[in-house]
C-alpha positions as CSV (number, residue, x, y, z in Angstrom):
1,M,16.3,78.9,89.2
2,S,13.1,80.3,90.1
3,E,12.5,83.9,90.9
4,H,10.0,83.2,94.1
5,P,11.4,80.8,96.6
6,E,8.9,78.1,98.2
7,P,8.6,79.1,101.6
8,A,10.0,76.9,104.2
9,E,7.1,74.7,105.7
10,S,6.9,74.7,109.8
11,P,7.9,71.1,110.3
12,R,3.6,71.0,112.0
13,R,2.3,71.6,108.8
14,R,4.2,69.0,106.9
15,L,3.3,66.2,105.5
16,D,5.9,63.3,106.5
17,L,6.1,60.5,104.4
18,E,9.3,58.7,105.1
19,P,8.5,55.1,104.6
20,D,8.9,53.9,108.8
21,T,6.8,56.0,109.6
22,V,3.8,55.8,107.4
23,E,2.5,53.2,109.0
24,R,2.5,54.9,112.6
25,D,1.2,58.1,111.2
26,L,-2.0,56.3,109.3
27,I,-3.4,55.2,113.0
28,K,-2.4,57.6,114.6
29,L,-5.3,59.1,112.3
30,V,-7.8,56.3,112.8
31,L,-7.3,56.6,116.5
32,T,-7.7,60.1,116.4
33,V,-11.2,59.0,114.7
34,V,-12.4,56.7,117.0
35,E,-11.2,59.0,120.1
36,L,-14.0,61.6,118.8
37,L,-16.1,59.4,118.2
38,R,-15.9,57.2,121.6
39,Q,-16.0,61.3,123.1
40,L,-18.9,61.4,121.7
41,M,-20.8,58.6,122.1
42,E,-19.7,58.4,126.1
43,R,-21.4,62.2,126.1
44,Q,-24.1,60.9,124.6
45,A,-24.4,57.7,126.7
46,L,-24.4,60.5,130.0
47,R,-27.0,62.7,128.2
48,R,-29.1,59.6,128.4
49,V,-28.6,58.2,131.6
50,D,-28.7,61.8,133.1
51,E,-31.7,61.8,131.5
52,G,-33.4,58.6,133.2
53,D,-34.0,57.0,129.1
54,L,-31.9,54.1,129.5
55,S,-32.4,51.0,132.0
56,E,-30.4,49.3,134.0
57,D,-29.0,47.0,131.8
58,Q,-28.3,49.7,128.8
59,E,-26.5,51.6,131.1
60,E,-24.4,48.6,132.3
61,R,-23.4,47.8,128.2
62,I,-23.0,50.7,127.6
63,G,-20.3,51.2,130.1
64,L,-18.6,48.1,129.7
65,T,-18.8,48.9,125.7
66,L,-17.2,51.9,126.4
67,M,-14.5,50.7,128.8
68,L,-13.6,47.7,126.3
69,L,-13.1,51.1,123.9
70,D,-11.1,52.3,126.5
71,D,-8.7,49.2,127.0
72,R,-8.7,48.7,123.5
73,M,-7.2,52.9,122.9
74,T,-4.8,52.0,125.3
75,E,-2.6,49.0,123.7
76,L,-3.3,50.3,120.2
77,R,-1.4,53.7,121.6
78,D,1.2,51.9,123.4
79,R,1.6,49.7,120.5
80,Y,2.8,52.3,118.4
81,G,4.1,54.7,120.9
82,L,1.6,57.0,121.1
83,R,0.6,59.1,123.7
84,P,-3.5,59.9,124.1
85,E,-1.7,64.2,123.8
86,D,-0.6,62.7,120.1
87,L,-4.4,62.1,119.1
88,N,-5.3,65.7,119.5
89,L,-5.0,67.3,116.5
90,D,-3.8,71.1,116.4
91,L,-6.7,72.7,114.1
92,G,-4.9,76.1,113.8
93,P,-7.6,79.0,115.3
94,L,-9.7,76.3,116.3
95,G,-8.2,75.1,118.7
96,P,-7.8,71.3,119.4
97,L,-9.6,68.4,118.2
98,L,-10.7,66.5,120.7
99,P,-12.0,68.3,123.8
100,R,-10.0,67.9,127.0
101,E,-12.3,65.3,129.8
C-alpha cells in the first residue's frame, strides 16, 4: 500500500480507453483538427475576398469547397453521434480551442 494515494483525476482530463469508444474518440480528435483548419481557411478566404485578391471564379470555387467540407463534416459528426460543440476542446486557462463563429 502506498503512503501517498494518487489523486483522483477529474473526468474531463482522464483519457477513456474503452474499446467501444476508441474509434469515436479518434474521429472526434480528427474532426476537431479538420474543423480548426476549416475555420482558418474560411477566415483567410474572407480576408482575400475583402481585399479583392480573388477572381469571381476563385471565390466561387472556394465557397463551394468550404460548403462541401462543411456538409461532409456534418455527415461524419452525425455518423458518430457528435455535435459541433463536442469538437471544441477545453484548453483550461487558455479557453476553448475553436473560436465561436
